[in-house]
C-alpha positions in Angstrom: 194.4 164.2 -137.7 195.5 167.4 -139.5 191.9 168.8 -139.4 191.9 168.4 -135.6 195.2 170.1 -135.2 194.1 173.0 -137.4 190.9 173.4 -135.4 192.8 173.4 -132.1 195.1 176.1 -133.4 192.2 178.3 -134.5 190.5 177.8 -131.1 193.6 178.7 -129.2 194.1 181.9 -131.2 190.5 183.0 -130.6 190.8 182.4 -126.8 194.1 184.4 -126.8 192.4 187.3 -128.5 189.6 187.3 -126.1 191.9 187.3 -123.1 193.9 190.2 -124.5 190.8 192.2 -125.1 189.6 191.6 -121.5 192.9 192.6 -120.0 193.0 195.7 -122.2 189.5 196.7 -121.0 190.5 196.1 -117.4 193.6 198.2 -117.7 191.7 201.0 -119.3 189.1 201.0 -116.4 191.8 201.0 -113.8 193.7 203.9 -115.4 190.5 205.9 -115.8 189.5 205.3 -112.2 193.0 206.2 -110.9 193.1 209.5 -112.8 190.1 211.0 -111.0 190.9 213.5 -108.4 189.5 213.0 -104.9 186.4 215.1 -104.1 186.5 217.8 -101.6 184.1 220.4 -100.2 181.1 218.7 -101.7 182.3 218.9 -105.4 184.6 216.8 -107.4 187.1 217.4 -110.2 185.9 217.3 -113.8 187.0 214.2 -115.8 189.5 214.5 -118.5 188.3 215.7 -121.9 189.4 212.5 -123.8 188.0 210.2 -121.0 185.0 208.1 -122.0 181.7 209.0 -120.4 181.3 205.5 -119.0 184.5 205.8 -117.1 183.6 209.2 -115.5 180.1 208.2 -114.6 180.8 206.0 -111.6 182.9 208.8 -110.0 180.1 211.3 -110.0 177.1 209.1 -109.5 178.2 205.9 -107.6 174.7 204.9 -106.6 172.9 205.2 -110.0 172.9 201.5 -110.6 170.2 200.7 -108.0 166.6 201.5 -108.8 164.8 202.7 -105.6 161.8 204.6 -107.0 159.6 203.7 -110.0 158.8 206.1 -112.8 155.4 207.1 -111.4 157.0 207.8 -108.0 159.7 209.9 -109.6 157.2 212.0 -111.5 155.0 212.4 -108.4 157.8 213.8 -106.3 159.4 215.9 -109.0 156.2 217.6 -110.1 156.3 220.5 -107.7 159.8 221.6 -108.7 160.3 220.4 -112.3 159.4 223.8 -113.8 162.0 225.7 -111.7 164.8 227.4 -113.6 167.6 225.0 -114.2 170.1 226.7 -111.9 167.5 226.8 -109.1 166.5 223.2 -109.6 170.1 222.1 -109.4 170.4 223.9 -106.0 167.3 222.2 -104.7 168.4 218.7 -105.8 171.8 219.2 -104.1 170.3 220.6 -100.9 167.6 217.9 -100.7 170.4 215.3 -100.1 170.8 217.1 -96.7 167.3 217.1 -95.3 168.4 218.0 -91.7 170.2 221.1 -93.0 167.1 222.1 -95.1 164.9 221.9 -92.0 167.4 224.2 -90.1 167.4 226.6 -93.1 163.6 226.7 -93.2 163.5 227.7 -89.5 166.2 230.4 -90.1 164.2 231.8 -93.0 161.0 232.0 -91.0 162.9 233.9 -88.3 164.3 236.4 -90.9 161.4 237.0 -93.3 162.8 240.2 -94.7 166.2 238.9 -95.8 166.8 237.4 -99.2 169.3 237.3 -102.1 173.1 237.3 -101.7 172.8 239.2 -98.4 170.9 236.3 -96.8 173.5 233.8 -97.9 176.3 235.8 -96.4 174.4 235.9 -93.1 174.4 232.1 -92.8 178.1 231.7 -93.9 178.9 230.6 -90.3 176.1 228.0 -90.1 177.3 224.3 -90.3 175.2 223.6 -93.3 176.2 222.4 -96.7 176.8 225.3 -99.2 174.0 224.1 -101.4 171.6 224.6 -98.5 173.1 228.0 -97.6 172.4 229.2 -101.1 168.6 228.4 -100.7 168.1 231.1 -98.0 168.3 233.6 -100.9 164.9 232.3 -101.9 162.4 232.3 -99.0 159.7 231.2 -101.4 161.5 227.9 -102.1 162.2 227.2 -98.4 158.5 227.9 -97.6 157.6 225.2 -100.1 160.3 222.7 -98.9 159.2 223.3 -95.3 155.7 222.1 -95.9 156.7 218.4 -96.3 160.1 217.4 -94.9 159.5 213.7 -95.8 159.0 214.7 -99.5 162.3 216.7 -99.4 164.2 213.6 -98.1 162.6 211.4 -100.8 163.8 213.9 -103.5 167.3 213.8 -102.1 167.3 210.0 -101.9 166.1 209.7 -105.5 168.8 212.1 -106.7 171.5 210.2 -104.9 170.4 206.7 -106.1 169.0 207.5 -109.5 170.3 210.8 -110.9 169.7 210.0 -114.5 166.1 208.9 -113.8 165.5 212.1 -111.9 166.7 214.2 -114.8 164.6 212.2 -117.2 161.6 212.7 -115.0 162.1 216.5 -115.0 162.3 216.5 -118.8 159.2 214.3 -119.1 157.2 216.7 -116.9 158.4 219.7 -118.8 157.3 218.2 -122.1 153.8 217.6 -120.6 153.5 221.2 -119.3 154.7 222.5 -122.7 152.1 220.3 -124.5 149.4 221.6 -122.2 150.3 225.2 -123.2 151.6 226.1 -119.7 155.3 226.4 -120.3 156.6 229.2 -122.5 158.9 232.2 -122.5 157.7 235.4 -120.8 159.0 238.4 -118.9 160.2 236.2 -116.1 161.8 233.2 -117.8 163.2 232.0 -121.1 162.2 228.5 -122.3 164.3 226.9 -125.1 164.4 223.5 -126.7 167.7 221.8 -127.5 168.1 218.6 -129.6 169.9 215.9 -127.7 173.0 214.3 -129.1 172.3 211.3 -131.2 172.7 207.9 -129.5 175.7 205.8 -130.6 175.0 203.2 -133.3 174.1 199.8 -132.1 173.0 196.5 -133.6 169.9 196.6 -131.4 167.1 198.9 -132.5 165.3 200.8 -129.7 162.1 202.6 -130.6 161.6 205.8 -128.6 159.2 208.7 -129.1 160.6 211.7 -131.0 160.0 214.1 -128.1 162.5 212.2 -125.9 165.4 213.5 -128.0 164.6 217.1 -126.9 165.9 218.8 -123.8 163.9 221.8 -122.5 166.0 224.4 -120.8 164.5 227.0 -118.5 166.6 230.1 -117.7 165.8 233.5 -116.0 165.1 236.2 -118.5 167.4 238.4 -116.4 170.4 236.4 -115.1 170.6 238.5 -112.0 166.8 238.4 -111.2 165.2 235.0 -110.5 161.4 234.5 -110.3 160.4 231.4 -108.5 157.3 229.9 -110.2 154.4 228.5 -108.3 151.8 226.2 -109.8 149.2 223.5 -109.2 150.7 220.3 -110.7 147.2 218.8 -111.3 146.5 221.8 -113.6 149.8 222.8 -115.2 150.7 219.3 -116.5 147.4 218.6 -118.1 146.0 215.1 -117.8 148.0 213.2 -115.2 149.3 209.8 -116.3 149.3 208.1 -113.0 146.0 208.4 -111.1 147.2 206.2 -108.3 150.2 208.6 -107.7 148.7 212.1 -107.8 151.3 214.9 -107.6 151.4 217.0 -104.3 150.5 220.6 -104.3 152.2 223.1 -101.9 150.6 226.5 -102.3 152.9 229.5 -101.5 152.2 231.7 -98.4 150.2 234.8 -99.4 152.9 237.0 -98.1 155.1 236.3 -101.1 152.9 238.2 -103.6 151.7 235.3 -105.8 148.4 236.1 -107.7 146.6 233.1 -106.2 143.1 234.0 -107.6 144.2 234.4 -111.2 147.3 232.8 -112.8 148.0 230.3 -110.0 144.6 228.6 -110.6 145.2 228.3 -114.4 149.0 227.8 -114.8 152.3 229.3 -113.7 152.4 232.2 -111.3 155.4 234.3 -110.4 155.9 236.3 -107.3 158.4 239.0 -106.6 161.8 238.5 -108.3 164.9 237.9 -106.2 168.0 239.8 -107.1 171.1 237.5 -107.0 174.6 237.6 -108.3 176.4 234.6 -106.9 173.8 232.6 -104.9 173.1 230.2 -107.8 176.3 228.4 -108.6 174.9 225.1 -109.8 173.4 224.0 -113.1 171.8 220.9 -114.5 173.9 218.7 -116.7 171.2 217.0 -118.7 173.5 214.8 -120.7 175.6 213.6 -117.7 172.8 213.2 -115.2 174.5 215.4 -112.6 175.1 219.0 -111.5 177.8 221.3 -112.8 179.5 223.8 -110.5 180.3 227.4 -111.4 183.5 227.7 -109.4 183.8 231.5 -109.7 180.3 232.1 -108.3 180.8 229.4 -105.7 184.1 231.0 -104.4 182.6 234.5 -104.5 179.7 233.6 -102.2 181.4 230.9 -100.1 184.5 232.9 -99.0 185.3 230.5 -96.2 184.9 227.3 -98.3 187.0 227.9 -101.4 187.4 225.1 -104.0 189.8 224.6 -107.0 188.9 225.3 -110.6 188.7 221.6 -111.5 186.2 220.8 -108.8 183.2 221.5 -111.0 181.0 218.5 -110.3 178.7 218.0 -107.3 179.7 215.1 -105.0 177.6 214.3 -101.9 179.3 215.1 -98.6 178.0 212.5 -96.0 179.3 214.6 -93.1 176.5 217.2 -93.7 173.9 214.4 -93.8 173.8 214.6 -89.9 173.1 210.9 -89.5 170.0 210.7 -91.7 169.9 207.1 -93.0 170.3 206.5 -96.7 167.5 204.7 -98.6 169.6 202.5 -100.9 172.2 200.0 -100.0 174.9 201.4 -102.2 174.9 204.9 -100.7 174.5 203.4 -97.3 177.7 201.3 -97.8 179.8 204.1 -99.5 178.7 207.1 -97.5 177.6 205.7 -94.2 181.1 204.6 -93.2 182.4 208.1 -93.6 180.0 209.8 -91.2 181.5 212.3 -88.7 182.1 210.6 -85.3 181.8 207.1 -86.6 185.0 206.2 -84.6 183.0 207.0 -81.4 180.4 204.3 -82.0 182.3 201.5 -80.3 182.6 203.4 -76.9 178.9 204.1 -77.0 178.3 200.3 -77.4 180.4 199.6 -74.3 183.6 198.7 -76.1 186.7 200.1 -74.4 190.0 199.6 -76.2 192.1 200.3 -73.2 190.3 197.8 -71.0 190.5 195.2 -73.7 194.3 195.7 -74.0 194.7 195.4 -70.3 192.7 192.2 -70.2 194.8 190.7 -73.0 198.1 191.7 -71.2 196.9 190.1 -68.0 196.0 186.9 -69.8 199.4 186.7 -71.4 201.1 187.3 -68.1 199.1 184.5 -66.5 200.0 182.1 -69.3 203.7 183.0 -69.0 203.5 182.1 -65.2 201.9 178.8 -66.0 198.4 179.9 -64.7 195.7 178.5 -66.8 193.0 180.9 -67.9 189.5 180.4 -66.3 187.1 178.1 -68.1 184.9 179.7 -70.6 181.9 177.3 -70.2 180.6 174.6 -67.9 181.6 171.9 -70.3 185.2 173.2 -70.4 185.3 173.3 -66.5 184.0 169.7 -66.3 186.6 168.5 -68.9 189.4 170.2 -66.9 188.2 168.6 -63.6 188.1 165.2 -65.2 191.6 165.7 -66.7 192.9 166.7 -63.2 191.3 163.6 -61.6 193.0 161.4 -64.2 196.4 163.1 -63.6 196.1 162.6 -59.9 195.3 158.9 -60.3 198.0 158.2 -62.8 200.7 160.5 -61.6 201.9 160.0 -57.9 203.8 163.3 -58.0 200.6 165.2 -59.0 198.8 163.5 -56.1 201.5 164.4 -53.7 201.5 168.1 -54.8 197.7 168.2 -54.4 197.9 166.7 -50.9 200.6 169.2 -49.9 198.5 172.1 -51.2 195.6 170.9 -49.1 197.7 170.6 -46.0 199.2 174.0 -46.6 195.7 175.5 -46.9 194.6 173.8 -43.6 197.6 175.2 -41.8 196.9 178.7 -43.1 193.3 178.4 -42.0 194.3 177.2 -38.5 196.6 180.2 -38.0 193.9 182.7 -38.9 192.6 184.6 -35.8 188.9 184.4 -35.0 188.3 181.9 -37.7 184.6 180.8 -37.9 184.2 177.1 -37.3 183.4 175.2 -40.5 180.6 172.8 -40.4 181.3 169.7 -42.4 177.7 168.5 -42.6 175.1 170.8 -44.1 172.3 168.4 -43.0 173.3 169.0 -39.3 173.1 172.8 -39.8 169.6 172.5 -41.2 168.5 170.2 -38.4 169.8 172.7 -35.8 168.0 175.6 -37.4 164.7 173.5 -37.5 165.0 172.7 -33.8 165.6 176.3 -32.8 162.6 177.4 -34.8 160.4 174.8 -33.1 161.5 175.8 -29.6 160.9 179.4 -30.3 157.3 178.6 -31.4 156.6 176.6 -28.3 157.8 179.3 -25.9 156.0 182.1 -27.6 152.4 182.8 -26.4 149.7 181.6 -28.8 147.5 184.3 -30.1 144.6 183.1 -32.3 140.8 183.4 -32.7 140.1 180.8 -30.0 142.0 182.4 -27.2 139.8 182.8 -24.1 137.3 180.1 -25.2 137.8 178.3 -21.9 137.2 181.4 -19.9 133.8 182.9 -20.9 133.7 185.3 -17.9 136.6 187.3 -19.2 135.0 187.4 -22.7 131.7 188.8 -21.3 133.5 191.3 -19.2 135.4 192.7 -22.2 132.1 192.8 -24.2 130.4 194.6 -21.3 133.1 197.3 -21.2 132.5 198.0 -24.8 128.7 198.4 -24.3 129.3 200.7 -21.3 131.6 202.9 -23.3 129.1 203.1 -26.2 126.2 204.0 -23.9 128.3 206.7 -22.1 129.2 208.3 -25.4 125.5 208.5 -26.5 124.2 209.9 -23.2 123.4 213.7 -23.4 125.7 216.0 -21.5 124.6 218.4 -18.8 124.8 222.1 -19.5 127.6 223.9 -17.8 126.9 226.0 -14.8 126.2 229.7 -15.3 123.7 232.0 -17.1 123.0 231.2 -20.7 123.4 234.2 -23.0 121.4 234.4 -26.2 121.9 237.0 -28.9 119.6 237.6 -31.9 121.1 236.7 -35.2 121.7 239.8 -37.4 122.2 239.7 -41.2 125.7 240.6 -42.2 126.1 244.2 -42.9 127.1 245.2 -46.5 128.1 248.7 -45.6 131.3 250.2 -44.2 132.3 250.6 -40.6 130.2 252.3 -38.0 128.5 251.8 -34.6 126.5 248.6 -34.1 122.9 249.3 -33.2 
């Protein structure tokens, strides 16, 4: 008996420890979630320094738990932009989440081909686009690439919203392939560096990964104020492609942007004319966090009418600038779709009128207060009410008397009405009268059919003879009119000018 008691005490102690640990973890999660600041203007506040990365991750990438695209699909769609400088790549990823704005920016850039850099961004400051899209007008080459396949742009944005970590991993995977193929290195236009990733936390489970995956390849402009947009053929620059069923797309640049198509573009990276910028690029890739960092100073310098606070240094998608484009994954559809601009106007478009519904409810309540029963909602309910009324009349003499008095009152009211149409009690009598009237009308009307005149052949022959006489008279030649006939020789039409006829 003592052994059982001792075992029960140990078991209760273990259960109590587990409950305490669970409540402690729950309290920690709630406090971490409540400490985050609300996102505004497309960016969110940075998490606290001592906050755990796992607690800050849901605030910046809420849809990262649902896999929408496979690895081969991610590599396929990221291949044309994976070798962009980190700051430019961050702007493209943010802007791709607003495909409608990107299409408008592409049209604006085509209409203003000679404007680029910070000056172009300032010209579109009044456009209702997201700031990440406005920053891309500084690079007409990038918009020319994005404008060639709008469906691809939307897929890139959907992938970044649903799987930001997988998108970042895909970019690093492609950069390692290009570096291994000898097509990614530092030069006069860009600086390529390799950083060692932080070691993974110790765990009891051993995961075998290739050594290259611990490296992060950083691409930066050689001159921070001059950005060269690379152009390349993905089937060449990445070497042997790992997914033959998912070949990467190739969007060649227009010849007006100065890319050496005949030389470097066919063998590797090609660079056109550099774009001078100061504040247009205000985003940067956070490879460890799987999101985009915001340079608040640059952002405020170029977006003078959309200022943000210093702690709003993380990108957060703004569903208002999505312009109704549907989300591909369920998580973003549920979290962002309910916050679309004008969502409160959907019900009126579907025929729902709140004022009319309120009036209907007030009328129903008034009828109930006066003892008037609401109309039946179905045929079955109407039959049940009629049966109940019949039973009440049979069983309740007072109810029968009230019904009879109501009928008498209705009859007196009908009798006092002027020019009241007589009511026919028998519908069968009405039908019989209508049938008789129709028969009499048919008998009185003259018959007109194909056998009329069969008993009078002389009339038929006379009518036929009149027709023959008319036909013969029409075919008889007519006599010439009295008078002398004048004939003139036919002359060919003259091609000259005026003059006397000869």
